[in-house]
N, C-alpha and C positions, 0 to 999 in steps of 0.2 A: 783649067785643071783637068788633066786626063783621068786621074784616079776618081772613082766613084766612092761614095760612102759605103761602109759595110753596114748592112741593115739586119737587125735582130729583133724578133718578136718572141716574147715570153708569155705563155698562157698558163695561169695557175689558179687554183681555187683558193678561197679564203682559208687561212691557217697553214698553207703550204710554204710560206716564205717566198712568194714570188717577188715581193718588193725587195727583200734582202738580196735575192739573186740578181735582180736588175741593178741594184746599188753596187754589188760586187763587180759586175761586168763593167759598169761605168768607171769604177775606181781602177780596175785593171787596165782599161784602155788609157785612162789619164796617166797612170803609172808608166805606161809604155810610150808616152809621147803622142797620144792621139787626142784630138778634140772630140768630146763626147756629149751627147744630148739624150735625155731619157724622158719619156712621158708615160702616163698610164690612164687607162679607161676602166673604171671599176665595173664589176659585175653587179647583179641584183643583190645577192646576199651570199653568205657562206653556204657552199654546197648547192646553190641553185644557179650560180652564174660565175664565170671565170673573169678575172681581171687580165686585161692585155697590157703588158708592159712593152713599150717600143723604144728601141735604142738605135741610134745612128752614130757611127764613129768615123773619123777622118784623120789622116796623118797630119799633125800640126806642122811638121817641117815642110811638107808640100804646100800647105796653105800659105806659109810665110814666103816660100819661094815664088808663089804666084802673086803675092801681095794683096790677097783678099781672102776673106773667110768663106767657107763653104756654106751653102744653104741646106740645112738639115730639116727633114720633114718631121711632123708631129704625130703622124699616124701611119700604120703599115698600109701599103697599097698592094692589092692582089697582083701577083706576078713580079713583085719587086722586093722580095724578102730573101736574104741570103741564108739566114739560119733561123729556124723555128724551134723553140724549146717548149715542150709540153710536159707538165708535171703529172699527167694522168692520161691514159690511153684515149679516152673519148675526147679529151681536149685536143689531142693530135688529130682526131677525126674531124672535129669542128674547124680546126685550122685549115684542113684540106678542103672542107666544104666552102670556106670563105675565100678560097683561092690563094691563100698565103703560101701554099706549098706547090712548087712547080718543078717538073722533071729537068728542066734546063738550067735551074739556078739554085734551088733550095735544098739545104741539108736539114734533115729532121732529127732532132734529139728528143727522145720521149721515154717516159717510164711506161711499162706495159701493165702496171697494176690498175685495178679499177676502184673507183669510188662511185657507187651507184647514185644516179640522180633521183630526185624526188619522184619524177614521172615513172622511172623504172621500178621504184619500190611500191608505188601505190597502184600500179596496173592490176587489173582484175586477174590477168593471167601472168605468164612469164614475160615481163616487160623489159627484160635486160636487152640492151643493144648487143649485137653480135661482134665480139672482139676480133674474130677471125677476119671479118670484112674490113675492119680498120687496118689490120696488119697487112692484108693483101693489097689494099689501096696504097698504103705507105710505100710498098715495094715498087709501085707503078708511078705514083705521083711525085715522089721525092728523088732528087738527084742522088742522094746517099742517105742512109739511115743509121742511127745509133740508138738501138732500142733494147732495153732489158728492164727487169724489175728493180727500179731504184728505190722504191719504198721499202723493200726488204732490207736493202743495204743501210738505209737510214735508221731502221729499227735496230739492226745489229750494232751500229756504231753509236746509238743513242743520240742521234742528231736529227736535223730536219732534212726533208728531201731536197731542198734547194741547194744544200752543200754538195749532195751527191750529183745533182744536175750540173753544178759548176764543174765538178771533177770530170763528168762525162764530156762537157763542152771542151775542156782543156785537153783531155785525153784523145779526143777525136782529131785534134789538129786543125779544126775548121777556122779558127781565128789566129791571127799572126802574133800571138802573145806566148811567151815562154811559161813553163810550169812554175818557175820561181816567182813570176809576177802574181799569179793567182795565190800562191801560198803566202806571199808577203802581205797581200790584202787580208786574207783570212787570219793570218797570225796577228795582225794589228787589232783585231776584234777580240778583246780579252774576255768577253762575256761567256763564250762557249768555244774558245779557241781549240782546245784539244779534241772535242767531239767533232767540230766542224772540219778540222784538218783530217781526222780519221775518215769521215764521210767523203771528203774530197778525194782522198787517196783511193777509197773503194770505187768511187765513180770513175776516176781516172783509169784505174786498172781494168775496170769493166769495159770501158770504151776502147782502151788500147788493145785489149785482147779480143775485141769485137764480140764480146759475149752477147749472145742473142738466143735466149730461151724464154720467149714471152709466155708460152702456155705449156706447162709441164704435163705430161701424160700421167695421171695418177696410177700408182702401183696397185695391182690387184689386191683386194681385201680378202684375207683368209677368213673363212666362215667358221669361226670359233667363238665360244662363249666363255664367260668368266666363272660360270657355275655348271655343275653337272646337269641340273634341271634345264638350264638354258641351252646347253649343248644337246640335250635330248630333243628339244624343240627344233633346233637346227638340223639334227639328223633326221627327224621326221619329215621336215620340209624337203631335204635332199632326197628322201626316198620316193617322193612323187613328182619332184621338179627336175627337169633337165639342168645340167650345169649352167648353160647360158641364161636360164631363167632365174637361177639362184642369185645372180648378180643384182636382181631387183628384189627378190623375195627376202633374202637375208637382211638387208637394211630395213625393209618394211617390218619384218618381225621384230627386230631390235627396237624400232620406233614405238610399236604398240606395247611391248613389254616395259619399256622405259616409261611410257605414258601411264600404265596401270599396273599390271603384274603378269606373272607367267600364265595364269589362267586366261587372261585376255589375249596373250600371244597364241595360246592354243585355239581360242575362238577364231583368231585371224586365219589360222591354218584350216580350221574346219570350214570356213567360208570359202577359202581359196581353192581347196582341193577339188571340189566338183567342177570349178571353172577350168582348172588345168586338165582334168580328165576330158571335159567337153572339147577343149582346144585340141587335145591330142586326137580325139575322134574326128575333128574337122580338118585335120592335117596341119596342126600347129607347127610341127617341126619344119615343114616345107615353107610355112608362112612367117617364120621367125618368132613364133609364140607371141605374136603381137597382142592377141586378145588377152591371154593370161598375164602378159607383162604389164599392160596398161591397167588391168583390173587389180593386180598386186600393188601397183604404185598408188592408185587412187583409193583403194580399200584401206591401205595403211594411213593415208592422209585423213580419210573420213573417220576412221576409228579413233584417231588421235585428235579429234575436234577440239577447238579452243573453247574452254569455259573458264569461269573464275578460278577454279582450282588449278588449272593448267597455267594460267597467267601468273598466279601467285607463285607457283612452283618454279617457273622459269626465271622470275625476277629475283628469287632468293638463292639461286644456285651459286656455289662458290666459283664455278667456271665463268659465270657471267660477270661476277665481281672482278675476277682477274682480267677478263677481257676488257672491261671498262678501264682498269688501271693501265693495261697495255696500250689502249687507244689514246689515253691522255699522257702516256709515258711518265707515269708517276714512279718515283724512286721508292726504295724499300721503306724509307722513313717518312714519306709524305702521307698525309691523311687526305683521302678522297671522299667527298660527299656525293651521294646519288639521290636525287629527288624524282620520284615516279609520279606522273600525272595519271590519275585513275578516275573514270567517270562511268561506273556501271549503271545501267538502266534498271528499272524495276523488273523488267523481263529477265535480265541476267541473274538478279537476286532470287527470283522465284524459280528459275531454272536450276539453281543450285540446291533448292530445298527438296525434301522428299516429294515424290511425284504427286501424291494426293493433296498435300498441303500447298505446294506451289500452284497447282491447277485451281484450287479453291480460292486462293488469294487473287489470282488473275481474273477469275470470274466475278469477284466481288468489287464493284466500283469503289466502295467506301474503304475497304482494306487496301486495295492497290493504290488508291489516292493517298491514304495515310502514309503508306510506305514510300511513295514517290517523294514525299516531303523531305525524307532523310537523304535522298540521293539526287536531289534536283540539280545540285551544283557539283562540279568535279572537285576532287581533292588531291593534294600533293602528299605523298607518303615518302618519307625519307628512310630508305631501306638500309642506310649505313648508320642509323641510330637504333638503339634497342627497341623502343616502342613500335616503330614502323616495321622493323624486321620481324619481330615476334608476331605481330598481327598477320603479316603475309605468310610467314612460315607456318603458323597454325592453320591458316586457311588452306595452304598447300597440302598439309597432312590430312585434311578432311577429304581429300580426293580419293582416299581408299573407300569411301562410302559413295562414290560417284554412281555406281550401278543403280542405286535407289533414287537418283535425282530425276526431276522432270525432264531436264535436257537430255539425259542419257536415254530415257524412255522414247523421246521423240526421235533422236538421232538413230537409235537402234532400229526403229521401225522403218525409217527412211533408207537406211543401209540395206536392209533385207529386201525392200521393194526395188531398189536400184539393182541389186545383184540379180534378182529375178528378171528384171528387164534386160540386163546385159545378156543373159543366156537365151532369153526369148528372141532378142534382136539377132544374136549370132545364128540362131536357127533359121531366121529368114535370110540373113546375109552376113558373112564373116565381117565384112567392112562395117556393116551397120552395128554389129556388136561392139567393135572397137570404138566407133564414134559415140555410142551410148556410154561406154565405160569412161571415155574422156570427158563426158559431160560433168563428172564430179568436180572438175576444175572450177566450176561456177560456185561451188559451195565452200566458203572459207571464212576464217575470222570469227568474230563474235560481235554482238551489238548490231548496229545499223548495217555494217558491212555484211554480216551473215544474213540478215533479213533480206537485203537486196539480192545477194547471190542466190539464196534459196528461192526467191520469187522468180528469178530468171531461169533457174534450173527447172522449176515446176512448169514454167511456160514451155520450155523446150521439150520436156518429157510429155506434155500434153499433146504437142504437135507430133511427137514420135508415135504415140498411140493411134493417131489418125492416118499416118502415112507409112507405117511399118511394112506394108506389103508392096510398096512401090519400088521400082528399080532405082529411082533417083533418091531414095530415102537417105543413104549415107551422105550424099552431097548436101542435101537439105539440112540435115542435123549439124553437119560441120559448119555450114554457113551461118546457121542460127547461133551456134556456140561461139563462133568468132565474133559475131555481132554483139553478143552479150559481154564478151570479154573486152571488147573495144569501148564499151560505154556502160559504166557501172549504174547509171541512172535508168537504163533499160529502154531508152528512146530508140536506139538503133535496132534493138531486138524487136520492139513493137513494130517498127517500120518494116523489118524483114518478114515478120509473121504476117503483117497486113498485105504484103505483096505476094503471098503464097496462094496457090489454088488448091484448097483443101476439099 
């Protein structure tokens, strides 16, 4: 037999309908007179590993003419795949890393949206993989590509992404099957026929028009506020910040105002203005305002530190509830239940108390031990039921008294010390000032995560105080910070510090 089987690999995460897509492709092939075989190798679990569905098809008429059946493989072989279908951008990247995509043979059909992996979400720093690298590699590694945001089309049509992917495969013309065959298979499935056909059409037209806009450039955000008092703060910021710096300062200001109130936003500007003035004195315009930009970024993040009030506030916002409904694609009449797992430590409880009381309890072994008995085990709070929602909503409203809490007292002192170190470091070296400003990345979250990050931050800052006059200080601080971000337990940081000559 001269004809070789057509080989197709489908990579999809749990819940994306990869199995349905593979079944549809098999049915389409059989509908068009092809012998078809499909296998699957499951991933670890939903959102932690993809399932690979592998399909090989061969013209039945040619097999009959040859008087023998073709031998069809059970697994994809690197360098021997005709079409790779990926339901998410990083799955396309993993397919290329495995060698399934080759420039002489493989067509790559992939959605450009992202579903962040657990490792990306739990990284101490920005753990996101670079989407641009995958897109660039696709243009080199694949014979041809059909790539656009198919998840967006699935949401618009109320279907699953597998139906859009099927439409993209059909619209690309990569397989020798007519559009009518695909639509006949989808039309036979009465469970979600209308939405699946609508999603298929959207994917078909997207591929046919060669739509390719994987990463849209966000439109500039107008620096306006919803209230006169808020606008006054923005105007004040614009008075001492150059326009290019306002792109960072305006969102930071909005964040801290949303976190607390307008007075807190004013404090943000009070703290930032001297840094901007110092940056201008050091030639910030020529250097891209990097010192002030990074300080503005991380000052906003630190001032909006996560505490029990903030967590309760975010979990009870209507926007979050709507986002959950959108993610599970609930219709208007469907009831969605949300159960939150919460496990605050005694330290978080005391941090939320008035500073004197919280400190007194933490100093008392008997009181802290007694309190620990109430919070030894985690609890599930159903925020879609009245008791759970009212409890968290009330806790969120208590955030207005945050300024008197023990946590606020500690964080406020740390912020002031860090800002002083930023300006001191910039006096020694502009680059050193930037590196010290970026060290705030180590301080994040709450509970154990915050404790580990703060410990790493204090370690790096202790080294800074010893080497701040050295010419290699910026490089050393950057190396230590990256080591801390790469290992939340602090072992890599300890090894890096141990290797220094102080």
